[in-house]
DSSP file (Angstrom, degrees, kcal/mol; ACC not computed):
  #  RESIDUE AA STRUCTURE BP1 BP2  ACC     N-H-->O    O-->H-N    N-H-->O    O-->H-N    TCO  KAPPA ALPHA  PHI   PSI    X-CA   Y-CA   Z-CA
    1    1 A M              0   0    0      0, 0.0     2,-0.5     0, 0.0     0, 0.0   0.000 360.0 360.0 360.0 130.3  -55.0  -96.3   32.6
    2    2 A R        -     0   0    0      2,-0.0     2,-0.4     1,-0.0     0, 0.0  -0.790 360.0-140.2 -97.6 129.5  -52.1  -98.8   32.5
    3    3 A Q        -     0   0    0     -2,-0.5     2,-0.6     2,-0.0    -1,-0.0  -0.716  10.4-146.8 -89.7 134.6  -50.7 -100.2   35.7
    4    4 A I        +     0   0    0     -2,-0.4     2,-0.5     2,-0.0    -2,-0.0  -0.902  18.8 178.4-103.5 122.7  -47.1 -100.7   35.8
    5    5 A S    >   +     0   0    0     -2,-0.6     3,-0.5     1,-0.1    -2,-0.0  -0.920  14.1 170.6-127.9 105.9  -45.9 -103.7   37.8
    6    6 A L  T 3  S+     0   0    0     -2,-0.5     3,-0.4     1,-0.2    -1,-0.1   0.645  77.5  61.0 -85.8 -12.6  -42.2 -104.4   38.0
    7    7 A M  T >   +     0   0    0      1,-0.2     3,-1.6     2,-0.1    -1,-0.2   0.307  69.0 100.5 -97.5  11.3  -42.6 -107.0   40.7
    8    8 A T  T <  S+     0   0    0     -3,-0.5    -1,-0.2     1,-0.3    -2,-0.1   0.718  82.4  53.0 -71.3 -17.3  -44.8 -109.5   38.9
    9    9 A K  T 3  S+     0   0    0     -3,-0.4     2,-0.3     2,-0.0    -1,-0.3   0.349 105.5  64.6 -97.8   7.3  -41.8 -111.8   38.1
   10   10 A Y    <   +     0   0    0     -3,-1.6    -3,-0.0     0, 0.0     0, 0.0  -0.923  50.8 167.8-129.6 152.1  -40.7 -112.0   41.7
   11   11 A R        -     0   0    0     -2,-0.3     2,-0.0     0, 0.0    -3,-0.0  -0.968  45.4 -79.4-152.2 163.7  -42.0 -113.4   45.0
   12   12 A P        -     0   0    0      0, 0.0     2,-0.2     0, 0.0     0, 0.0  -0.359  49.4-111.8 -63.7 141.7  -40.5 -114.0   48.4
   13   13 A K        -     0   0    0      1,-0.1     2,-0.4    -2,-0.0     0, 0.0  -0.528  29.6-115.8 -70.0 136.4  -38.4 -117.2   48.8
   14   14 A K        -     0   0    0     -2,-0.2     2,-0.2     4,-0.1    -1,-0.1  -0.587  34.3-160.8 -77.2 129.9  -39.8 -119.9   51.0
   15   15 A T     >  -     0   0    0     -2,-0.4     4,-2.3     1,-0.1     5,-0.2  -0.617  30.9-113.9-103.5 165.8  -37.7 -120.5   54.1
   16   16 A K  H  > S+     0   0    0     -2,-0.2     4,-2.4     1,-0.2     5,-0.2   0.846 118.3  54.4 -66.8 -33.7  -37.7 -123.4   56.3
   17   17 A T  H  > S+     0   0    0      2,-0.2     4,-2.1     1,-0.2    -1,-0.2   0.924 109.1  47.8 -66.0 -43.0  -39.0 -121.3   59.1
   18   18 A E  H  > S+     0   0    0      1,-0.2     4,-2.6     2,-0.2     5,-0.2   0.935 110.3  52.6 -63.6 -42.6  -42.0 -120.2   56.9
   19   19 A E  H  X S+     0   0    0     -4,-2.3     4,-2.8     1,-0.2    -1,-0.2   0.910 110.0  47.7 -56.2 -44.6  -42.7 -123.8   55.9
   20   20 A S  H  X S+     0   0    0     -4,-2.4     4,-2.1     2,-0.2    -1,-0.2   0.864 111.8  50.0 -70.3 -31.9  -42.8 -124.9   59.5
   21   21 A I  H  X S+     0   0    0     -4,-2.1     4,-2.5     2,-0.2    -2,-0.2   0.929 111.4  47.8 -64.8 -46.0  -45.1 -122.1   60.5
   22   22 A V  H  X S+     0   0    0     -4,-2.6     4,-2.7     1,-0.2     5,-0.2   0.927 113.0  49.3 -64.8 -45.6  -47.5 -122.8   57.7
   23   23 A R  H  X S+     0   0    0     -4,-2.8     4,-2.2    -5,-0.2    -1,-0.2   0.907 112.4  47.1 -64.3 -37.1  -47.4 -126.5   58.6
   24   24 A A  H  X S+     0   0    0     -4,-2.1     4,-2.3     2,-0.2    -2,-0.2   0.913 111.6  51.4 -67.6 -41.2  -48.1 -125.8   62.3
   25   25 A Y  H  X S+     0   0    0     -4,-2.5     4,-2.5     1,-0.2    -2,-0.2   0.910 109.9  49.2 -64.0 -45.1  -50.8 -123.3   61.4
   26   26 A K  H  X S+     0   0    0     -4,-2.7     4,-2.4     2,-0.2     5,-0.2   0.904 110.0  51.6 -65.9 -38.9  -52.5 -126.0   59.1
   27   27 A Q  H  X S+     0   0    0     -4,-2.2     4,-2.3    -5,-0.2    -2,-0.2   0.939 112.2  46.3 -64.7 -41.6  -52.3 -128.6   61.9
   28   28 A M  H  X S+     0   0    0     -4,-2.3     4,-2.3     1,-0.2    -2,-0.2   0.887 112.7  50.1 -63.6 -38.3  -54.0 -126.2   64.4
   29   29 A E  H  X S+     0   0    0     -4,-2.5     4,-2.4     2,-0.2    -2,-0.2   0.903 111.0  48.6 -69.2 -39.9  -56.6 -125.3   61.8
   30   30 A E  H  X S+     0   0    0     -4,-2.4     4,-2.6     2,-0.2    -2,-0.2   0.894 113.0  48.2 -63.0 -44.1  -57.4 -129.0   61.1
   31   31 A S  H  X S+     0   0    0     -4,-2.3     4,-2.4    -5,-0.2    -2,-0.2   0.930 112.1  48.1 -64.2 -44.7  -57.6 -129.7   64.9
   32   32 A I  H  X S+     0   0    0     -4,-2.3     4,-2.5     2,-0.2    -2,-0.2   0.917 113.0  48.7 -61.1 -46.0  -59.9 -126.7   65.5
   33   33 A V  H  X S+     0   0    0     -4,-2.4     4,-2.7     2,-0.2     5,-0.2   0.942 111.5  50.3 -61.0 -46.7  -62.2 -127.7   62.5
   34   34 A R  H  X S+     0   0    0     -4,-2.6     4,-2.1     1,-0.2    -2,-0.2   0.932 111.3  47.8 -54.3 -51.0  -62.3 -131.3   63.8
   35   35 A S  H  X S+     0   0    0     -4,-2.4     4,-2.1     2,-0.2    -1,-0.2   0.855 110.1  52.8 -61.0 -39.1  -63.3 -130.1   67.3
   36   36 A Y  H  X S+     0   0    0     -4,-2.5     4,-2.9     2,-0.2    -2,-0.2   0.956 110.6  47.0 -59.9 -51.0  -66.0 -127.8   66.0
   37   37 A F  H  X S+     0   0    0     -4,-2.7     4,-2.7     1,-0.2    -2,-0.2   0.842 110.0  51.8 -62.2 -35.5  -67.5 -130.5   64.0
   38   38 A A  H  X S+     0   0    0     -4,-2.1     4,-1.8    -5,-0.2    -1,-0.2   0.888 113.1  45.4 -65.5 -41.3  -67.4 -132.9   67.0
   39   39 A M  H  X S+     0   0    0     -4,-2.1     4,-2.2     2,-0.2    -2,-0.2   0.909 112.6  52.0 -69.5 -42.3  -69.2 -130.2   69.2
   40   40 A E  H  X S+     0   0    0     -4,-2.9     4,-2.7     1,-0.2     5,-0.2   0.949 109.7  49.0 -55.7 -52.3  -71.7 -129.5   66.4
   41   41 A H  H  X S+     0   0    0     -4,-2.7     4,-2.5     1,-0.2    -1,-0.2   0.891 111.0  50.0 -60.1 -38.8  -72.5 -133.2   66.1
   42   42 A T  H  X S+     0   0    0     -4,-1.8     4,-2.4     2,-0.2    -1,-0.2   0.901 112.2  47.2 -64.7 -40.4  -73.0 -133.5   69.9
   43   43 A V  H  X S+     0   0    0     -4,-2.2     4,-2.5     2,-0.2    -2,-0.2   0.922 115.4  44.4 -66.1 -44.6  -75.3 -130.5   70.0
   44   44 A V  H  X S+     0   0    0     -4,-2.7     4,-2.5     2,-0.2    -2,-0.2   0.937 114.2  50.0 -66.5 -47.4  -77.3 -131.7   67.0
   45   45 A E  H  X S+     0   0    0     -4,-2.5     4,-1.8    -5,-0.2    -1,-0.2   0.908 112.3  48.8 -60.0 -46.3  -77.4 -135.3   68.4
   46   46 A T  H  X S+     0   0    0     -4,-2.4     4,-2.2     1,-0.2    -1,-0.2   0.941 110.8  49.5 -62.8 -48.1  -78.6 -134.0   71.8
   47   47 A Y  H  X S+     0   0    0     -4,-2.5     4,-2.7     1,-0.2    -2,-0.2   0.880 107.6  53.8 -55.5 -42.6  -81.3 -131.8   70.3
   48   48 A Q  H  X S+     0   0    0     -4,-2.5     4,-2.7     2,-0.2    -1,-0.2   0.886 107.3  51.6 -63.7 -39.8  -82.6 -134.7   68.3
   49   49 A K  H  X S+     0   0    0     -4,-1.8     4,-1.9     2,-0.2    -2,-0.2   0.914 111.4  47.7 -64.7 -43.4  -82.9 -136.8   71.5
   50   50 A I  H  X S+     0   0    0     -4,-2.2     4,-2.7     2,-0.2    -2,-0.2   0.929 113.0  49.0 -62.6 -46.9  -84.9 -134.0   73.2
   51   51 A E  H  X S+     0   0    0     -4,-2.7     4,-2.7     1,-0.2    -2,-0.2   0.928 111.2  48.1 -60.5 -45.4  -87.1 -133.6   70.2
   52   52 A D  H  X S+     0   0    0     -4,-2.7     4,-2.5     2,-0.2    -1,-0.2   0.876 111.7  49.9 -66.8 -34.5  -87.8 -137.3   70.0
   53   53 A K  H  X S+     0   0    0     -4,-1.9     4,-2.3     2,-0.2    -1,-0.2   0.924 111.1  51.0 -69.5 -42.7  -88.6 -137.4   73.7
   54   54 A F  H  X S+     0   0    0     -4,-2.7     4,-2.6     2,-0.2     5,-0.3   0.942 111.6  45.7 -56.8 -50.3  -90.9 -134.5   73.3
   55   55 A V  H  X S+     0   0    0     -4,-2.7     4,-1.9     1,-0.2    -2,-0.2   0.911 113.1  49.7 -60.1 -43.5  -92.8 -136.1   70.4
   56   56 A D  H  < S+     0   0    0     -4,-2.5    -1,-0.2    -5,-0.2    -2,-0.2   0.876 117.8  41.2 -63.9 -35.3  -93.0 -139.5   72.2
   57   57 A T  H  < S+     0   0    0     -4,-2.3    -2,-0.2    -5,-0.2    -1,-0.2   0.890 129.6  20.1 -79.3 -40.5  -94.4 -137.7   75.4
   58   58 A F  H  < S+     0   0    0     -4,-2.6     2,-0.3    -5,-0.2    -3,-0.2   0.511 112.6  58.7-115.1  -6.6  -96.8 -135.2   74.0
   59   59 A L     <  -     0   0    0     -4,-1.9     2,-0.3    -5,-0.3    -1,-0.0  -0.910  55.3-158.6-125.9 150.5  -97.8 -136.1   70.5
   60   60 A E        -     0   0    0     -2,-0.3     2,-0.2    -3,-0.0    -4,-0.0  -0.947  27.2-108.3-130.0 153.4  -99.4 -139.1   68.9
   61   61 A E        -     0   0    0     -2,-0.3     2,-0.4     1,-0.0     0, 0.0  -0.545  32.7-160.7 -79.1 141.1  -99.3 -140.3   65.3
   62   62 A V        -     0   0    0     -2,-0.2     2,-0.0     1,-0.0    -1,-0.0  -0.900  16.2-118.5-121.9 153.4 -102.4 -140.0   63.3
   63   63 A S     >  -     0   0    0     -2,-0.4     4,-2.0     1,-0.1     5,-0.2  -0.307  34.5-103.8 -78.6 170.1 -103.5 -141.7   60.1
   64   64 A N  H  > S+     0   0    0      1,-0.2     4,-1.8     2,-0.2     5,-0.2   0.879 122.0  54.2 -61.5 -38.1 -104.1 -139.8   56.9
   65   65 A E  H  > S+     0   0    0      1,-0.2     4,-1.2     2,-0.2    -1,-0.2   0.923 111.1  45.0 -63.4 -45.7 -107.9 -140.1   57.3
   66   66 A D  H  > S+     0   0    0      1,-0.2     4,-0.8     2,-0.2    -1,-0.2   0.821 111.3  52.9 -67.4 -33.4 -107.6 -138.5   60.8
   67   67 A A  H  < S+     0   0    0     -4,-2.0     3,-0.3     1,-0.2    -1,-0.2   0.839 107.6  52.2 -78.5 -26.6 -105.3 -135.8   59.7
   68   68 A D  H  < S+     0   0    0     -4,-1.8    -1,-0.2     1,-0.2    -2,-0.2   0.828 104.9  55.4 -70.6 -31.2 -107.8 -134.8   56.8
   69   69 A A  H  <        0   0    0     -4,-1.2    -1,-0.2     1,-0.3    -2,-0.2   0.716 360.0 360.0 -78.5 -17.0 -110.6 -134.5   59.3
   70   70 A V     <        0   0    0     -4,-0.8    -1,-0.3    -3,-0.3    -2,-0.2   0.514 360.0 360.0 -82.7 360.0 -108.6 -132.0   61.5
């Protein structure tokens, strides 16, 4: 079945309003993404500190020989 498309040669013209809306949207998007990554970094960094403190408090390092004996 063949599709007939008469509008393939046309598209809406870009207006100044459209361009400013797209520009504003991209700025918002970039700001949100930067904020998300900053929050993610903070959470991961905090978790790493908690994990390190747990390991230092409750675990001790063992040599390979001691690990094989367990």
